[in-house]
Structure formats: structure tokens, C-alpha cells
C-alpha positions, -999 to +999 in steps of 0.1 A: +227+092+193+258+062+197+238+037+210+209+044+184+230+046+156+244+011+166+212-006+177+198+003+140+232-009+125+228-046+145+189-043+135+197-054+102+217-084+107+213-093+068+229-068+055+254-061+089+264-097+078+271-087+040+287-053+053+314-075+073+320-101+050+328-078+023+350-060+044+364-092+053+372-101+027+388-074+012+411-074+046+418-105+040+433-103+002+453-074+007+475-078+043+474-118+025+487-108-007+510-076+009+529-100+031+533-121+003+550-100-015+567-086+013+582-116+025+588-123-016+609-092-017+625-103+015+638-137+004+659-115-024+680-104+000+689-134+018+723-137+010+728-107+030+712-118+061+727-149+059+760-136+052+768-114+083+792-090+071+790-052+078+800-037+045+799-060+011+821-049-018+813-059-055+819-051-089+816-015-098+784-027-122+767-047-098+728-033-086+716-064-067+732-088-039+720-121-066+737-101-093+775-116-091+800-103-115+832-117-108+863-101-094+900-101-098+917-119-067+935-086-057+905-064-052+906-080-018+943-066-010+930-036-028+902-033+000+927-041+025+945-014+017+920+016+022+923+036+058+895+029+073+893-007+064+899-030+096+892-063+078+883-074+042+876-117+031+870-129+002+836-142-008+825-171-029+788-169-037+770-192-066+745-218-075+759-252-076+739-286-083+749-313-056+751-351-067+733-375-036+739-409-030+712-421-049+723-405-081+695-373-082+708-338-085+694-308-064+702-271-066+718-252-040+729-218-034+769-222-018+787-193+000+821-199+004+842-180+030+876-175+044+891-202+062+910-181+088+884-160+104+851-173+092+840-142+086+802-146+066+799-177+084+762-185+096+753-166+129+728-193+143+743-229+144+717-259+152+744-287+151+782-288+152+806-265+155+818-234+128+855-248+134+848-280+115+846-264+086+885-261+084+883-300+084+894-310+048+858-320+021+839-301+047+803-279+046+777-267+069+739-263+056+711-250+065+677-268+082+662-270+045+688-289+032+684-313+057+651-320+037+662-312+001+695-334-001+682-362+016+677-394-012+657-413+018+623-394+020+620-410+054+650-399+072+667-360+071+703-356+060+725-351+094+759-344+103+788-375+087+761-380+059+778-371+024+773-357-010+791-341-044+799-311-054+815-312-084+824-346-084+840-342-051+827-348-015+814-329+009+808-339+046+785-324+067+796-310+099+773-287+110+738-273+105+725-238+106+697-215+102+695-194+076+667-175+055+655-195+023+670-182-014+647-162-037+659-191-055+639-218-031+675-237-029+692-245+002+721-223+012+759-245+021+787-232+035+825-242+034+856-225+029+866-199-002+895-221-015+873-256-010+841-234-030+869-225-060+874-269-060+838-273-064+830-252-084+836-253-124+868-233-132+868-196-149+895-171-150+879-149-123+861-165-093+858-138-065+819-128-062+824-102-037+846-087-008+829-086+028+849-061+052+843-041+082+854-005+089+878+006+120+867+018+149+855+049+152+847+047+114+807+045+104+799+022+074+789+048+049+822+065+052+843+032+051+819+023+021+826+055+004+864+055+008+865+020-006+843+028-033+863+061-041+899+043-034+891+014-055+863+019-082+843-009-064+811-005-053+806-011-021+774-011-001+763-012+038+752-045+047+715-033+068+687-050+063+657-025+047+677+004+057+668+040+046+701+049+034+698+047-006+736+029-005+722+000+017+724-031-002+685-044+009+675-013-002+693-015-038+685-050-041+648-045-033+642-016-055+660-036-085+636-060-080+607-039-079+617-023-112+628-044-137+606-078-124+563-080-126+565-089-089+550-062-083+522-058-109+511-090-105+510-086-064+498-048-069+468-060-090+453-087-068+450-056-042+436-033-065+409-061-074+402-071-031+398-026-028+376-028-059+356-055-042+356-041-006+339-009-023+314-027-046+299-046-014+301-023+009+288+006-013+260-015-023+250-029+009+252+006+030+233+025+004+209-006+007+204-002+043+203+040+043+170+032+020+154+009+038+162+028+076+152+064+056+117+068+076+132+063+105+161+088+096+139+112+083+117+113+109+147+119+133+154+149+107+119+159+111+122+159+153+150+187+146+180+164+142+206+183+118+221+169+087+258+167+108+244+144+132+227+121+113+260+120+091+276+115+118+254+086+128+263+071+092+298+077+094+298+059+128+279+028+116+302+027+087+337+026+111+319+001+133+315-022+105+351-014+089+364-023+123+350-051+129+355-065+094+393-054+092+397-073+126+377-105+109+403-103+084+431-098+102+423-130+122+418-149+092+452-138+073+468-148+107+452-183+105+467-184+072+498-170+082+509-197+112+512-226+085+527-204+059+557-193+084+557-231+096+568-244+060+583-213+049+555-215+020+546-193+005+573-165+017+548-146+041+564-115+063+541-091+075+558-054+083+538-034+108+529-007+081+511-036+062+485-040+090+482-004+091+481+008+056+450-016+053+429-003+084+430+035+065+421+015+030+392-001+046+381+027+064+385+048+033+361+019+018+336+027+046+335+065+043+329+059+008+300+042+013+289+065+040+291+090+020+267+078-005+241+072+022+247+109+037+242+122-001+207+100-004+199+108+032+207+151+028+180+153-004+155+133+019+125+157+032+113+152+065+079+162+053+078+127+035+077+107+063+045+121+070+030+119+034+038+085+038 
């Protein structure tokens, strides 16, 4: 039965190729758009990944990491006074404009960290040393900044080059790897005190307090203690965690609920599903009509409806697997240059292809059911009448 079903399927080459093409397009559209959507949401948590601190303590009304309500400098001491906290350091995070040597301006994400401990420093250095950040007027930039902050397009900015932030010299002493920010600008690290000099002054300048728990105390317990004793909001910094108190999860859900990003990408995914259903159902129904006499003959020879339905299901699922595989291969071909250039943002967790596979199989099942319904009303005697 399996061999006969596949022979019938591959024998109709035109309809077989049309089915594969429709499912390929549906797979590519769903996987590509879902992966770009995940990549874009991943960008929203880039500060949490680029500043490796176990706990972020922010102002009580802050709901996501890109929203920075200024805090008092004394809040650092308040967090340090909590018994379950091992250390707590100030952090500045804000968008600033950099003036290049040719007079042009670029927007960057400026991060200021404690000069003594260097807590919150980039984890992956490419060139230079973190300790050089303690030298006067020094900064560490990410790899994106080597492209964006270079006034001469023929060469990249390197260690020793200079630019200005708020008319103050900034000399590059290190280059690191970092995730691109949601705003698209590069990251620049400096010390906390120097970040306050680079930034136009205001009454409150502290963006957040980063902290770590004492040995034997969980991150969740330390965050709860900080929130209870200080009245501030403490988040655990765990990328894509399941805990509702996780800062990455809170940030992603904030963008899901308060922006049009899910609607925009969700509409495209739905269109891909509809197109796949339309092409697969119409083409597979035409395939069943063309082979109705052969199926009717099998029915007349004693093959039951269940076995015939199994043949149609096998044919539909086979086309679905082939179309899904080719669509995933096409998405991979799209992803390679996207990952290399980091444009557009592309991140494919394992849930995306698994979800898409079941969606494609659902489309195939719907297409097969239409053929099964048509076959169930076909009388075997009609084969001999014709």
C-alpha cells in the first residue's frame, strides 16, 4: 500500500511539484518571520546580556530594561545593606551622541560601571584589557562601533583612536563582542564616574544597581529581599527564563503587550498559513480527482475506506515533510548572511521549526481530509459504468 501510494504521488509530477512549492513557501514565510520576530525581541534584552550581572535593581515603576528611571545615589548603599546581598555596584545606562573626528554625530548606548570592581564589564574581549578602563578618558567599544564610529569608511576605528562624548575626549582602549541594542546603536563601556561626566548633568543620574547574592542564597530569594527591604524593584538577570520575576521575560512581554511588533509579524505568519492551506488543499483535491478512478478501482477490489484514507494521509504527509525540509533549507540560506551582517535580526530557537513542522502537517491533514471526503462518496460501481 505504501509503495502504491508513493507511486501515485510521484507519478503526478506537476501536482506534486505544485504541492511542494506551496508548502515550501509556507514553511519559509513562517520560519523566517518567526525567527526575525524572536531576534528582534532578543535585541530588546541586549543590555542584560551585555552587562553580566546576576541581579538588576531598578526604580519601582520600571517594567523593562530599556526604560531607565533615574535613582538616588544612596540607593546603592541601601541595596548593599540587605543581608542576602554579597556586593552591589552602580550602573549607568543611557543613549548618548558621539562626535567623530570629521564632525559627524552617531548615537551609542553608553554603559558606566564601577571602576574598582569593573562589575558589569563586557565578558568577551577581542582586543585590549579591561584594566585599561581605569585610565583617564578611556572607553571600551563593541565590534559594531568599529564600523559605525569610523569617520573614514576605508578603515575601522581601532585601539588608540579618539572621539568625543559631550565635548569630552574618549580614547579607545579595548574592543569587545556584544549583542546589538534594540535601538541599533553600538555599546560603549566606561567607568561610572566618567559616564556621569559624559552625560548632561541632572539631579539623579543612577540608572540601576547591579548586585549578587551571598553564597547559599538563591537569586530569587536575594531579589525578593531587596525588593522587600528597599522598596525598589529587583529583577533576576536570566536570559529567557521562566520565572515571572526574570528581567528578560519581563522586558519581552512588555514589548509584546505594548508594541505592534507581534501583530506585524503575526499577520505575515498567518498569511503564510493561509497561502499554504489554499495551495495545498486545491492542488491535493485536484490530485484526488485525477486519481479517483484508480482509487475507486481499489475500493471495488475490497480495499476499505480506512486503508484508502491512510494512503491519502501518507501522500499528504510525505509532501509536507519534503516541502518543510526544503523550506527550512531555504530559511537557512537566508539566515547565514543575516547572522553574519546581524541584519535583519535572526534567532531561531528550536521551538520555531518544531511549531512550523506541526503547522505544515496540519495543512497537509486538511488537504487530505478534503480528498478523503470526496473519496468516501465515490461508489465503486461508477468505475465500471465509465
